[in-house]
C-alpha positions as CSV (number, residue, x, y, z in Angstrom):
1,M,138.5,88.5,120.3
2,K,134.9,88.6,121.2
3,G,132.2,88.8,118.6
4,F,131.9,92.1,116.6
5,V,129.2,94.5,117.8
6,I,128.0,97.7,116.1
7,V,127.6,100.0,119.0
8,A,124.8,102.1,117.4
9,P,122.3,100.6,115.0
10,L,123.2,100.8,111.3
11,A,120.0,102.5,110.2
12,F,119.4,104.7,107.2
13,L,115.7,105.2,106.5
14,L,115.2,106.3,102.9
15,S,113.4,109.6,102.3
16,A,111.2,111.1,99.6
17,A,107.7,109.8,100.0
18,P,106.0,110.8,96.8
19,V,103.1,113.3,96.6
20,F,100.2,111.9,94.6
21,A,97.2,113.4,93.1
22,Q,94.5,114.1,95.6
23,A,90.8,113.6,94.7
24,A,88.5,116.4,95.8
25,Q,85.0,117.6,95.2
26,Q,86.2,120.7,93.4
27,P,88.8,120.6,90.6
28,P,92.0,120.0,92.7
29,A,95.3,121.8,92.3
30,Q,98.0,120.2,90.3
31,P,99.9,117.6,92.4
32,K,103.4,118.3,93.5
33,P,106.1,116.1,91.9
34,A,107.6,113.4,93.9
35,Q,111.2,114.1,95.1
36,P,113.7,111.5,94.1
37,V,115.6,109.7,96.8
38,T,119.1,111.0,97.1
39,Q,120.0,110.7,100.8
40,P,118.8,109.6,104.2
41,P,116.1,111.8,105.8
42,A,117.0,115.0,107.6
43,T,115.6,113.6,110.8
44,L,118.6,111.3,111.2
45,P,121.8,112.7,112.9
46,V,123.8,114.2,110.1
47,A,127.4,113.3,109.8
48,P,130.0,116.1,109.2
49,P,129.7,117.6,105.6
50,A,131.8,115.8,103.0
51,Q,135.2,117.4,102.5
52,P,137.2,117.5,99.2
53,A,138.9,114.3,98.4
54,Q,142.0,113.9,100.4
55,P,144.8,111.3,100.3
56,P,144.0,108.2,102.5
57,V,145.1,108.7,106.1
58,P,147.1,105.7,107.5
59,F,145.2,103.7,110.1
60,P,146.8,104.3,113.5
61,V,149.1,101.5,114.6
62,G,147.7,99.6,117.6
63,A,144.2,101.2,117.4
64,K,141.5,99.0,118.9
65,T,138.4,101.2,117.9
66,A,137.3,102.8,114.7
67,F,134.2,104.2,113.1
68,I,132.1,104.0,109.9
69,N,129.9,106.6,108.2
70,P,126.7,104.6,107.1
71,Q,125.4,107.5,105.1
72,R,128.5,107.5,102.9
73,I,128.4,103.8,102.5
74,F,124.8,104.0,101.3
75,Q,125.4,107.1,99.0
76,E,128.7,106.1,97.5
77,S,128.6,102.3,97.1
78,V,127.3,100.6,94.0
79,E,124.7,98.7,96.1
80,G,123.4,101.9,97.6
81,K,123.1,103.7,94.3
82,A,121.2,100.6,92.9
83,A,118.8,100.8,95.9
84,V,118.2,104.4,95.2
85,T,117.3,103.6,91.6
86,R,114.9,100.9,92.6
87,I,113.0,103.2,94.9
88,N,113.0,106.1,92.4
89,T,111.7,103.8,89.7
90,L,108.7,102.8,91.8
91,I,108.1,106.4,92.9
92,Q,108.0,107.6,89.3
93,K,105.8,104.8,88.2
94,K,103.2,105.5,90.9
95,Q,103.4,109.3,90.3
96,T,102.7,108.8,86.6
97,E,99.7,106.6,87.3
98,G,98.4,109.0,89.9
99,Q,98.7,111.9,87.5
100,D,96.8,109.9,84.9
101,R,94.0,109.2,87.3
102,Q,93.9,112.9,88.3
103,K,93.6,114.0,84.7
104,A,90.7,111.6,84.1
105,L,88.9,112.9,87.2
106,Q,89.4,116.5,86.3
107,A,88.1,115.9,82.8
108,N,84.9,114.4,84.2
109,Q,84.5,117.3,86.7
110,Q,85.0,119.8,83.9
111,K,82.4,118.0,81.8
112,L,79.9,118.0,84.6
113,Q,80.5,121.7,85.2
114,T,80.1,122.7,81.6
115,S,77.5,120.3,80.3
116,G,75.7,119.0,83.4
117,A,72.9,121.5,83.0
118,V,72.0,120.2,79.5
119,M,72.3,116.5,80.3
120,N,69.3,114.4,80.9
121,E,68.9,113.2,84.5
122,Q,70.2,109.7,83.8
123,A,73.4,110.8,82.0
124,R,74.1,113.4,84.7
125,S,73.6,110.9,87.5
126,Q,75.8,108.4,85.8
127,L,78.6,111.0,85.4
128,E,78.3,112.1,89.1
129,K,78.6,108.4,90.2
130,E,81.7,108.0,88.0
131,I,83.3,111.1,89.5
132,E,82.5,109.8,93.0
133,K,84.1,106.4,92.1
134,Q,87.2,108.1,90.7
135,Q,87.6,110.1,93.9
136,V,87.3,107.0,96.1
137,D,89.6,104.9,93.9
138,G,92.1,107.8,93.8
139,Q,92.3,107.9,97.6
140,R,92.7,104.2,97.8
141,F,95.4,104.3,95.1
142,Q,97.3,106.9,97.0
143,Q,97.2,104.9,100.2
144,D,98.2,101.7,98.5
145,A,101.0,103.4,96.6
146,Q,102.4,104.9,99.8
147,A,102.3,101.5,101.5
148,E,104.1,99.8,98.5
149,I,106.8,102.4,98.5
150,Q,107.3,102.2,102.3
151,E,107.5,98.4,102.0
152,L,110.2,98.7,99.3
153,Q,112.1,101.2,101.5
154,N,112.0,98.8,104.4
155,E,113.1,95.9,102.2
156,V,116.0,97.9,100.8
157,Q,117.1,98.9,104.2
158,Q,117.1,95.4,105.6
159,E,118.9,94.0,102.5
160,F,121.6,96.7,102.7
161,I,122.2,96.2,106.5
162,K,122.4,92.4,105.9
163,K,125.1,92.9,103.2
164,V,127.1,95.6,105.0
165,S,127.2,94.3,108.6
166,P,129.4,91.2,107.9
167,L,131.7,93.4,105.8
168,I,132.2,95.8,108.6
169,E,133.0,92.9,110.8
170,A,135.5,91.5,108.3
171,V,137.3,94.9,108.0
172,A,137.3,95.2,111.8
173,K,138.8,91.7,112.3
174,D,141.4,92.4,109.6
175,K,142.6,95.4,111.6
176,G,142.3,93.6,115.0
177,L,139.6,96.0,116.3
178,Q,137.4,95.5,119.4
179,M,134.8,98.1,118.6
180,V,133.4,100.1,115.6
181,F,131.2,103.1,116.1
182,D,128.5,104.4,113.8
183,L,129.6,108.0,113.2
184,S,126.0,109.3,112.6
185,N,124.8,108.0,116.0
186,A,127.9,107.7,118.2
187,G,128.2,111.4,119.3
188,L,131.9,111.5,118.7
189,A,133.4,114.9,119.5
190,W,136.8,114.2,117.9
191,W,138.4,111.4,116.0
192,D,141.6,110.5,114.2
193,P,140.8,110.5,110.4
194,G,142.8,107.4,110.1
195,L,140.2,105.5,112.1
196,D,137.5,105.9,109.4
197,L,136.8,102.5,107.9
198,T,134.1,103.8,105.5
199,N,136.2,103.6,102.4
200,D,137.4,100.1,103.3
201,V,133.8,98.9,103.7
202,I,132.7,100.6,100.5
203,K,135.5,98.9,98.6
204,K,134.7,95.5,100.1
205,L,131.0,96.0,99.4
206,D,131.5,97.0,95.8
207,G,134.0,94.2,95.3
208,A,131.7,91.5,96.6
209,K,129.5,91.3,93.5
210,P,127.9,93.5,90.9
211,A,124.7,95.3,92.1
212,A,121.5,93.9,90.8
213,A,120.0,95.8,87.9
214,A,117.0,98.0,88.7
215,P,113.6,96.5,87.6
216,K,112.2,98.1,84.5
């Protein structure tokens, strides 16, 4: 049999870019909380909604093609859940730091508004410079945090694809297949449920080795 090929790319960009505190000239509104990562973004083609658990459907005898649902592999496997935890941990860390920066900025802005008129020129100038520095640093922090989270998302994606791809190939070879489709990208109009290899891949992925613990 020729080498195994995934017809459509196994891609699952992770969602939930955090919303950090924004520095502004006037006291800014409270930042919106970052949304935890739970699933791939809505921009990806969405696989059919999950159905209630059903007994496994036998794989059709003699079938030469099958498909996998990469979203389910990511969401239901131990490795995928560990990846979600890694990203959420970083998001929460950056969100907390951003909120702390925002509170410090708002405190200085409030101080300038309530006490600026009675401060001497040197003290008022120093406070204004401090506010300006906090605003610049806050903007830089937001940009750096977004970049760091995006970098981790890309790293997680590549690591997951690297682990899953050979397992899909192994399952396909075990069943004597010639082709495996990616359900979220293949545009399938109908399929025999028995051709779904998703559970086989999840079992093989979870059985490979324990997922690495999320960093504290």
